[in-house]
C-alpha positions as CSV (number, residue, x, y, z in Angstrom):
1,X,18.1,19.1,-19.5
2,X,14.7,18.7,-17.7
3,X,14.3,15.4,-15.7
4,X,12.0,13.2,-17.6
5,X,9.2,11.7,-15.7
6,X,9.8,7.9,-15.4
7,X,7.5,5.3,-16.8
8,X,5.8,3.9,-14.7
9,X,5.6,6.8,-12.1
10,X,4.0,7.6,-8.7
11,X,0.7,9.0,-8.8
12,X,0.9,11.3,-6.1
13,X,3.9,12.9,-7.7
14,X,2.8,12.8,-11.2
15,X,-0.1,15.3,-10.1
16,X,2.7,17.9,-9.4
17,X,3.2,20.8,-11.9
18,X,6.3,20.1,-14.1
19,X,8.5,22.7,-12.2
20,X,7.6,21.1,-8.7
21,X,7.9,17.7,-10.3
22,X,11.4,18.1,-11.6
23,X,12.8,19.6,-8.3
24,X,11.4,16.8,-6.3
25,X,12.4,14.1,-8.4
26,X,15.9,15.4,-8.7
27,X,16.2,14.9,-4.9
28,X,15.1,11.3,-5.1
29,X,17.1,8.2,-6.0
30,X,15.3,5.4,-7.9
31,X,15.8,1.9,-6.2
32,X,14.8,-1.5,-6.5
33,X,13.3,-2.9,-3.2
34,X,13.0,-6.8,-2.8
35,X,10.3,-9.1,-1.3
36,X,10.5,-9.0,2.3
37,X,12.7,-5.9,2.7
38,X,12.0,-4.0,5.9
39,X,11.6,-0.2,5.1
40,X,10.7,1.0,8.5
41,X,10.1,-0.4,12.1
42,X,7.3,0.9,14.4
43,X,8.3,3.7,16.9
44,X,11.9,4.0,14.8
45,X,12.7,7.4,13.1
46,X,12.2,7.4,9.4
47,X,15.3,7.8,7.5
48,X,13.6,7.9,4.1
49,X,10.3,8.5,2.4
50,X,9.2,6.2,-0.3
51,X,7.2,6.5,-3.3
52,X,6.4,3.2,-4.9
53,X,6.6,3.3,-8.8
54,X,6.4,-0.5,-9.5
55,X,6.3,-2.0,-6.2
56,X,3.8,-2.2,-3.2
57,X,4.4,-2.0,0.6
58,X,2.4,-3.6,3.5
59,X,2.0,-1.9,6.7
60,X,1.6,-4.0,9.8
61,X,1.2,-3.4,13.7
62,X,2.1,-5.6,16.4
63,X,-0.4,-7.5,18.5
64,X,0.6,-8.5,22.0
65,X,4.0,-7.6,21.0
66,X,4.8,-10.4,18.5
67,X,1.8,-11.1,16.0
68,X,1.5,-8.8,13.1
69,X,-1.7,-7.5,11.6
70,X,-1.9,-5.7,8.0
71,X,-3.6,-2.5,8.4
72,X,-2.5,-0.9,5.0
73,X,-1.1,-1.4,1.5
74,X,0.9,1.2,-0.3
75,X,1.4,1.2,-4.2
76,X,2.0,3.8,-6.9
77,X,-0.8,5.8,-5.5
78,X,0.8,6.8,-2.2
79,X,3.9,7.2,-0.1
80,X,5.6,5.5,3.0
81,X,6.2,8.2,5.5
82,X,3.3,10.3,5.2
83,X,3.4,11.0,9.1
84,X,6.4,13.5,8.5
85,X,4.0,16.1,7.1
86,X,2.6,16.6,10.6
87,X,6.2,16.5,12.1
88,X,5.9,13.1,13.5
89,X,9.3,11.5,12.8
90,X,8.7,8.0,14.1
91,X,7.0,5.5,11.9
92,X,3.7,4.4,13.6
93,X,3.9,0.9,11.7
94,X,6.3,-1.7,10.3
95,X,6.5,-1.5,6.6
96,X,7.9,-4.4,4.5
97,X,7.7,-4.9,0.9
98,X,4.9,-7.2,-0.3
99,X,5.6,-6.7,-4.1
100,X,9.1,-6.3,-5.4
101,X,10.1,-3.7,-7.9
102,X,11.1,-0.1,-8.0
103,X,10.3,2.9,-5.9
104,X,11.7,6.5,-5.6
105,X,13.5,7.2,-2.3
106,X,14.2,10.7,-0.8
107,X,16.0,11.4,2.7
108,X,13.6,12.7,5.4
109,X,15.5,16.0,5.6
110,X,15.4,16.6,1.8
111,X,11.6,15.7,2.0
112,X,11.1,18.4,4.6
113,X,12.9,21.1,2.4
114,X,10.5,20.1,-0.3
115,X,7.6,20.4,1.7
116,X,8.6,24.0,2.7
117,X,9.2,25.0,-0.9
118,X,6.2,23.5,-2.6
119,X,2.7,24.5,-1.2
120,X,1.2,22.3,-3.9
121,X,3.0,19.3,-2.7
122,X,2.1,20.1,0.7
123,X,-1.8,20.5,-0.4
124,X,-1.5,17.2,-2.1
125,X,0.0,15.2,0.6
126,X,-2.5,16.8,3.2
127,X,-5.2,15.3,1.2
128,X,-3.4,11.9,1.0
129,X,-3.1,11.9,4.6
130,X,-6.8,12.1,4.8
131,X,-7.1,9.1,2.5
132,X,-4.8,7.2,4.7
133,X,-6.7,8.0,7.9
134,X,-10.2,7.2,6.3
135,X,-8.7,3.9,5.1
136,X,-7.4,3.0,8.5
137,X,-10.8,3.4,10.0
138,X,-12.3,1.4,7.3
139,X,-9.8,-1.4,7.9
140,X,-10.6,-1.3,11.6
141,X,-14.3,-2.0,11.0
142,X,-13.5,-4.6,8.5
143,X,-11.4,-6.6,10.8
144,X,-14.1,-6.3,13.5
145,X,-17.3,-7.3,11.4
146,X,-16.3,-9.0,8.3
147,X,-15.7,-12.8,7.7
148,X,-12.3,-14.0,6.5
149,X,-13.4,-15.0,2.9
150,X,-14.8,-11.3,2.2
151,X,-11.7,-9.9,3.9
152,X,-9.4,-12.1,1.8
153,X,-11.1,-11.1,-1.5
154,X,-10.6,-7.5,-0.3
155,X,-6.9,-7.9,0.3
156,X,-6.4,-9.6,-3.0
157,X,-8.1,-6.9,-4.9
158,X,-6.1,-4.3,-3.2
159,X,-3.0,-6.2,-4.1
160,X,-4.1,-6.7,-7.6
161,X,-4.7,-2.9,-7.9
162,X,-1.0,-2.3,-6.9
163,X,0.5,-5.1,-8.8
164,X,-1.3,-3.9,-12.1
165,X,-1.5,-7.4,-13.0
166,X,-3.9,-10.4,-12.7
167,X,-1.0,-12.6,-11.4
168,X,1.1,-11.9,-8.3
169,X,2.9,-14.1,-5.6
170,X,1.7,-14.2,-2.1
171,X,1.9,-17.2,0.5
172,X,-0.8,-18.4,2.8
173,X,1.5,-17.6,5.8
174,X,2.0,-14.1,4.6
175,X,-1.9,-13.6,4.1
176,X,-2.5,-15.2,7.5
177,X,-0.3,-12.5,9.3
178,X,-1.8,-9.8,7.2
179,X,-5.4,-10.7,8.0
180,X,-4.7,-11.8,11.6
181,X,-6.0,-15.3,11.3
182,X,-4.7,-18.8,11.4
183,X,-3.1,-20.4,8.3
184,X,-5.8,-22.9,8.1
185,X,-8.5,-20.1,7.8
186,X,-6.9,-18.5,4.8
187,X,-6.6,-22.1,3.3
188,X,-10.3,-22.5,3.7
189,X,-11.2,-19.1,2.5
190,X,-8.7,-19.5,-0.6
191,X,-10.2,-22.7,-1.3
192,X,-13.6,-21.3,-1.5
193,X,-12.6,-18.5,-3.8
194,X,-10.8,-21.0,-6.1
195,X,-13.9,-23.4,-6.0
196,X,-16.0,-20.5,-7.2
197,X,-13.5,-20.0,-10.0
198,X,-12.7,-16.5,-9.0
199,X,-9.0,-17.2,-8.5
200,X,-6.4,-19.8,-8.9
201,X,-3.8,-20.6,-6.3
202,X,-0.8,-22.6,-6.5
203,X,2.4,-22.6,-4.4
204,X,1.9,-19.0,-3.7
205,X,1.1,-17.9,-7.2
206,X,-2.3,-16.1,-7.4
207,X,-4.2,-15.5,-10.5
208,X,-7.4,-13.4,-10.5
209,X,-9.7,-15.2,-13.0
210,X,-13.0,-13.3,-12.4
211,X,-12.4,-9.7,-11.0
212,X,-16.1,-8.8,-11.0
213,X,-17.0,-12.1,-8.9
214,X,-14.1,-11.3,-6.7
215,X,-15.4,-7.8,-6.1
216,X,-18.9,-9.3,-5.3
217,X,-17.2,-11.7,-2.8
218,X,-15.4,-9.0,-1.0
219,X,-17.0,-7.0,1.6
220,X,-18.1,-3.4,0.9
221,X,-14.8,-2.0,2.5
222,X,-13.2,-2.4,-1.0
223,X,-15.4,-0.1,-2.6
224,X,-15.4,2.3,0.4
225,X,-11.7,2.6,0.3
226,X,-11.6,3.5,-3.5
227,X,-14.4,6.1,-2.9
228,X,-12.3,7.6,-0.2
229,X,-9.3,7.9,-2.5
230,X,-11.4,9.2,-5.5
231,X,-13.2,11.8,-3.4
232,X,-10.0,13.1,-1.8
233,X,-7.4,12.8,-4.8
234,X,-9.2,12.8,-8.1
């Protein structure tokens, strides 16, 4: 019996032809991942690759060996473990669950076998790797040149895109860690966005009230991220 495509699915995998898709998904297990779960540690070997279906994963890098800085966010548009297509087994970043939900998980050994069997999969993931590299470059520039309020608006938009909802949960402490600023800086920026009626924020529950206004408050890096993805993947 053919392996039905789950709903929701992962957009990277959904682009595969049916035969490639069925073979790939037959080697995956669908799992629930919980808020705060650590899926990979920096400089440790990947045991699995993850394809979020209804969840999203933050990637962070350590600063001075202890503080963390958010450099990426992976939802159903991507995967965790993309460096494996280059033969790099160790994770370059720490990955933890920001949005709980479902994901497809595959062992790294099986993933390598699938890459060898499917040139179409390899091609699609090569292009996704270019997306990741471009977005990392964009994030580096954003951290250096843009103010906290604009960066916060960008991160909230990125989160909303992957949550597929106007409402999601994220704390000031987590945002401060992701943006590499003090908690008071996040509080001030969030209050400003709330005063402008772009968001509502209460006890970690965020509701996007004005998507267009939030995009205007964000730096241009948000649109640049989307263009990178659209150019390479769509």
